[in-house]
C-alpha positions in Angstrom: 0.0 0.0 0.0 1.3 3.5 -0.9 0.9 6.2 1.7 0.7 9.9 0.9 2.9 12.1 3.1 3.3 15.9 3.0 6.9 17.3 2.6 6.9 18.9 6.1 5.7 15.7 7.7 8.3 13.7 5.7 11.0 16.0 7.0 10.0 15.8 10.6 9.2 12.1 10.7 12.0 10.8 8.4 13.3 8.1 10.8 9.8 6.8 11.3 9.2 6.7 7.5 12.5 4.9 7.0 11.5 2.2 9.5 8.3 1.9 7.6 10.1 1.4 4.3 12.3 -1.3 6.0 9.1 -3.1 6.9 7.7 -2.9 3.4 5.7 0.2 3.3 5.8 2.7 0.4 5.4 6.4 0.7 4.7 9.2 -1.9 5.9 12.6 -0.7 3.7 15.5 -1.8 4.4 19.2 -2.1 1.3 21.4 -1.9 -0.8 18.3 -2.8 1.2 17.2 -5.8 3.3 14.0 -5.7 7.0 14.8 -6.1 8.9 11.8 -4.8 8.5 8.1 -3.8 10.2 6.7 -0.7 10.8 3.0 -1.6 13.4 0.4 -0.6 16.8 0.7 -2.3 17.5 -1.7 -5.1 20.2 -3.6 -3.3 18.1 -4.2 -0.1 15.0 -5.9 -1.4 15.5 -9.1 0.5 14.7 -9.3 4.2 17.3 -10.4 6.7 15.5 -13.8 7.1 15.5 -14.4 3.3 19.2 -13.6 3.1 20.0 -15.9 6.1 18.0 -18.7 4.6 19.8 -18.4 1.3 23.2 -18.3 3.1 22.2 -21.5 5.0 21.2 -23.3 1.7 24.6 -22.3 0.1 26.4 -23.6 3.2 24.5 -26.9 3.0 25.2 -27.3 -0.7 29.0 -26.7 -0.2 29.4 -29.4 2.5 29.6 -33.2 2.0 27.1 -35.3 4.0 28.5 -37.0 7.1 28.8 -40.7 6.5 27.9 -43.2 9.2 25.6 -41.0 11.2 22.4 -42.6 12.6 19.9 -39.7 12.5 17.3 -41.6 14.5 19.8 -42.3 17.3 20.8 -38.6 17.4 17.2 -37.5 17.6 16.3 -40.1 20.3 19.3 -39.0 22.3 18.6 -35.3 22.2 14.8 -35.1 22.3 12.5 -36.6 25.0 10.1 -39.1 23.3 7.1 -37.2 24.5 8.1 -34.3 22.3 8.7 -36.4 19.1 5.6 -37.0 17.1 4.9 -40.5 16.0 4.8 -39.5 12.3 8.2 -37.8 12.6 9.8 -40.7 14.5 8.5 -43.1 11.8 10.0 -41.0 9.0 13.3 -40.9 10.8 13.3 -44.6 11.4 12.8 -45.2 7.7 15.5 -42.7 6.7 18.3 -44.6 5.0 21.7 -44.1 6.6 24.8 -44.0 4.4 
């Protein structure tokens, strides 16, 4: 959604408007009722921090070799109390092939 903001208000509330832009809001700044500028995210900063972190994690996972000889089911059983593991998840892990 695009919000209209007068030039005086934009000047006095710039930090607030910038936080709004960071959260995805778009502003049109007006001068005497006429649109003169748009306040939008910079081209290089379109992705959120979470999206960037997820992409970095995927790149790390692709760059690493899988660990051989690890029993995933045993690791899960060791670290998580059984009452917290759903039966469906436990079944999937039990059927997961180990290298």
